C-alpha positions as CSV (number, residue, x, y, z in Angstrom):
1,X,24.1,-48.4,-119.0
2,X,23.6,-51.0,-116.5
3,X,27.0,-50.1,-115.1
4,X,25.8,-46.6,-114.8
5,X,22.7,-47.6,-113.0
6,X,24.7,-49.8,-110.6
7,X,26.9,-46.9,-109.8
8,X,23.9,-44.7,-109.1
9,X,22.5,-47.4,-106.7
10,X,25.8,-47.7,-104.9
11,X,25.9,-43.9,-104.6
12,X,22.4,-43.8,-103.3
13,X,23.0,-46.4,-100.7
14,X,26.2,-44.7,-99.5
15,X,24.3,-41.3,-99.2
16,X,21.6,-42.9,-97.3
17,X,24.1,-44.4,-94.9
18,X,25.9,-41.1,-94.5
19,X,22.5,-39.4,-93.7
20,X,21.7,-42.1,-91.2
21,X,25.0,-41.4,-89.4
22,X,24.4,-37.6,-89.4
23,X,20.8,-38.2,-88.0
24,X,22.1,-40.6,-85.4
25,X,24.7,-38.0,-84.3
26,X,22.1,-35.2,-84.0
27,X,19.8,-37.4,-82.0
28,X,22.6,-38.3,-79.6
29,X,23.6,-34.7,-79.3
30,X,20.0,-33.7,-78.5
31,X,19.7,-36.3,-75.8
32,X,23.0,-35.2,-74.3
33,X,21.9,-31.6,-74.3
34,X,18.5,-32.5,-72.9
35,X,20.1,-34.5,-70.2
36,X,22.5,-31.6,-69.6
37,X,19.5,-29.2,-69.4
38,X,17.7,-31.4,-67.0
39,X,20.8,-31.5,-64.8
40,X,21.3,-27.8,-65.0
41,X,17.7,-26.9,-64.2
42,X,17.2,-29.3,-61.3
43,X,16.3,-27.4,-58.1
44,X,19.1,-27.5,-55.6
45,X,18.4,-29.5,-52.4
46,X,16.7,-27.3,-49.8
47,X,19.1,-26.2,-47.0
48,X,17.4,-26.1,-43.6
49,X,18.4,-23.2,-41.4
50,X,20.5,-24.0,-38.4
51,X,18.4,-24.3,-35.3
52,X,18.3,-21.1,-33.2
53,X,19.1,-21.8,-29.6
54,X,16.7,-19.9,-27.3
55,X,17.0,-19.4,-23.6
56,X,14.2,-18.5,-21.1
57,X,15.4,-15.6,-18.9
58,X,15.4,-16.5,-15.2
59,X,12.8,-14.2,-13.5
60,X,14.3,-11.8,-11.0
61,X,12.7,-12.6,-7.6
62,X,10.7,-9.8,-6.1
63,X,12.3,-8.7,-2.8
64,X,10.2,-9.3,0.2
65,X,9.4,-6.0,1.9
66,X,10.9,-5.6,5.4
67,X,8.1,-5.1,7.8
68,X,8.2,-1.7,9.4
69,X,8.2,-1.8,13.2
70,X,5.4,0.2,14.7
71,X,6.9,2.6,17.1
72,X,5.7,2.5,20.7
73,X,4.2,5.9,21.6
74,X,6.6,7.6,24.1
75,X,3.7,8.2,26.5
76,X,2.9,4.4,26.7
77,X,6.5,3.3,27.3
78,X,6.9,1.6,30.7
79,X,3.2,0.9,31.2
80,X,2.9,-2.7,32.5
81,X,1.5,-5.2,30.0
82,X,-2.3,-5.4,30.2
83,X,-2.6,-2.3,32.4
84,X,-5.0,0.5,31.3
85,X,-3.5,4.0,31.8
86,X,-4.6,7.4,30.6
87,X,-1.8,10.0,30.4
88,X,-2.5,13.8,30.0
89,X,0.1,16.5,29.3
90,X,-0.9,20.0,30.3
91,X,1.9,21.7,28.3
92,X,1.0,19.7,25.1
93,X,-2.7,19.8,25.7
94,X,-2.9,16.1,24.7
95,X,-3.9,12.7,26.1
96,X,-2.9,9.1,25.4
97,X,-4.9,6.1,26.5
98,X,-2.7,3.0,26.7
99,X,-3.1,-0.7,27.4
100,X,0.4,-1.7,28.4
101,X,2.6,-0.2,25.7
102,X,-0.1,-0.4,23.1
103,X,-1.8,2.9,22.3
104,X,-5.6,2.7,22.2
105,X,-6.3,6.3,21.2
106,X,-4.9,9.8,21.6
107,X,-6.1,13.3,20.9
108,X,-6.0,17.0,21.7
109,X,-7.7,18.2,24.9
110,X,-8.5,21.4,26.8
111,X,-7.6,21.5,30.5
112,X,-8.4,24.0,33.3
113,X,-8.2,27.8,32.9
114,X,-5.1,28.1,34.9
115,X,-4.5,31.8,34.3
116,X,-7.7,32.8,36.1
117,X,-6.6,33.9,39.6
118,X,-9.8,34.5,41.4
119,X,-10.7,30.8,41.4
120,X,-8.7,27.6,41.2
121,X,-9.5,26.2,37.8
122,X,-6.1,24.6,37.0
123,X,-6.4,20.8,36.4
124,X,-4.7,19.1,39.3
125,X,-1.5,17.2,38.6
126,X,-0.7,13.7,39.8
127,X,-2.0,10.2,39.8
128,X,-5.6,9.0,40.3
129,X,-8.2,6.6,39.0
130,X,-11.4,6.7,37.1
131,X,-14.1,6.5,39.8
132,X,-17.3,6.5,37.8
133,X,-18.9,6.6,34.3
134,X,-22.1,8.3,33.2
135,X,-23.9,8.9,29.9
136,X,-26.0,12.0,28.9
137,X,-25.7,13.9,32.2
138,X,-25.5,17.6,33.2
139,X,-22.5,19.0,35.0
140,X,-23.7,21.8,37.2
141,X,-21.9,24.1,39.7
142,X,-21.2,27.7,40.6
143,X,-18.4,29.8,42.1
144,X,-17.4,33.5,42.3
145,X,-17.5,33.8,38.5
146,X,-21.1,32.5,38.3
147,X,-22.9,29.2,37.7
148,X,-22.6,26.6,35.0
149,X,-25.0,24.0,33.7
150,X,-23.3,21.9,31.0
151,X,-24.9,18.9,29.3
152,X,-22.5,16.2,28.2
153,X,-22.8,12.9,26.5
154,X,-19.9,11.2,28.3
155,X,-18.6,11.8,31.8
156,X,-15.7,10.0,33.6
157,X,-14.7,11.6,36.9
158,X,-11.2,10.8,38.3
159,X,-10.6,13.3,41.1
160,X,-13.7,14.3,43.0
161,X,-15.6,16.6,40.6
162,X,-12.8,16.7,38.0
163,X,-13.1,14.3,35.1
164,X,-13.1,13.7,31.3
165,X,-16.0,14.8,29.2
166,X,-17.0,16.2,25.8
167,X,-17.7,19.9,25.5
168,X,-20.0,20.8,22.6
169,X,-20.1,24.5,23.7
170,X,-16.4,25.1,23.3
171,X,-15.8,27.6,20.5
172,X,-11.9,27.4,20.1
173,X,-10.0,24.3,19.0
174,X,-8.9,21.6,21.4
175,X,-5.2,21.6,22.0
176,X,-4.7,25.3,21.6
177,X,-3.1,27.8,24.0
178,X,-6.4,29.6,24.9
179,X,-7.0,27.0,27.6
180,X,-5.2,29.2,30.1
181,X,-8.0,31.8,30.1
182,X,-10.9,30.1,28.3
183,X,-10.4,26.5,29.5
184,X,-12.5,24.4,31.9
185,X,-13.2,24.6,35.6
186,X,-10.5,22.0,36.0
187,X,-12.0,19.1,33.9
188,X,-10.5,17.8,30.7
189,X,-12.5,18.5,27.5
190,X,-12.1,15.7,25.0
191,X,-13.4,15.4,21.4
192,X,-16.5,13.3,21.0
193,X,-14.7,10.6,19.0
194,X,-12.0,10.1,21.5
195,X,-14.1,10.3,24.7
196,X,-16.6,7.7,23.2
197,X,-13.7,5.3,22.5
198,X,-12.2,5.8,26.0
199,X,-15.6,5.4,27.6
200,X,-16.2,2.0,26.1
201,X,-12.6,0.9,27.0
202,X,-12.0,2.3,30.5
203,X,-13.2,0.7,33.6
204,X,-13.7,2.1,37.1
205,X,-10.2,2.0,38.5
206,X,-8.3,2.8,35.3
207,X,-5.2,4.8,36.1
208,X,-4.9,8.5,35.2
209,X,-1.7,10.5,35.3
210,X,-1.8,14.3,34.8
211,X,1.6,16.0,34.2
212,X,2.8,19.4,33.0
């Protein structure tokens, strides 16, 4: 009986040892698996993107505009520097006022009624000089065709009784062909804007050239 009990105790001890070995093996297996799991679930190291190389575009330079040369009016070419000169073209019905080769002002005009044959109304050609300046005066006269009494704001004679003046009574445009029959008594009609500029600029002695 005692022998039997001893065998049972030996068997119990052996079973307990075997169980301890199995438990120890499971525990080791769990740790290994856990470690493996930790390794497998660890986040990979972040990979930084490669730096992008940027370049600043070189601005295109704005081209400097080439200055445009101001053409010298053909009427002023050849006028000595500093000299004031008024040029009138009968055929073009136009005038130019120049200081040297610099144009002061230009504009359309009406010259003498050259087609009227019973009186000499054609504006005389040639060179002369401004010989007077008057404001708000009356130009009066008479001939075979009757008298005239014309109030003007600006008057600049250059050849006896022939001169530049405004003509508020004229009903057709300055610069037109009607001057031959409906033009002046020999004077040169000028727009109010042009004659006022010329009046302030011109001096007694300013050169005047009348050409066809």
